[in-house]
N, C-alpha and C positions, 0 to 999 in steps of 0.2 A: 126804089130808093132815089133814082134820078129825079123823079117828080117831087121828092120831099115827103113822101108818104111815111106814116108811122108803121110799125110792125102790125098794129091792129088793122090799119087801113089796107095794108098789103094783103093780110089774111082774109079780110072781107072780100076784096076784089078777086082773090084766087080761090075763095071758099075753102080755106084751110085755117087751122087754129094758130093763134099767135105764137105758142111755143115752137111750132113747126117752122114758122117764118124765121124765128130767132136762130133755129138750128141751121137753116139754109143760109142765112146771112153769115153765120160763123164760118161755114164752109166756103162761102164766097170770099170772105176776108182772107182765109188761109190760102186759097188758090191764087188770089191776086197779090198776096204778100203785103197786106195792109192791116191796120189796127183800128180803123174807124170808118164810119159811113162816108165821110167827106173824101177820104183817100180812095175808098172803093169807087165812088162815083167819078172822081177825076180819072182814075185808071181806066174805068169802063168806057168813059167818053173818049179818051185817047185811043182806045182799042176799037172804037166803033161799036160798042156793045149796048148802046142806050136803048135799043129796041127790045132787049131781052127782059 
């Protein structure tokens, strides 16, 4: 997400289906306490998680 990839692009890179990516992103949002990708990226960068 940090690189601006779509769910489809993320899925292709990780060799998983797009619905699986969506599911993981939903869990990421919940864990970070955010409601959108921009907020998730900002929080991740502040926490030093950009390599994940």
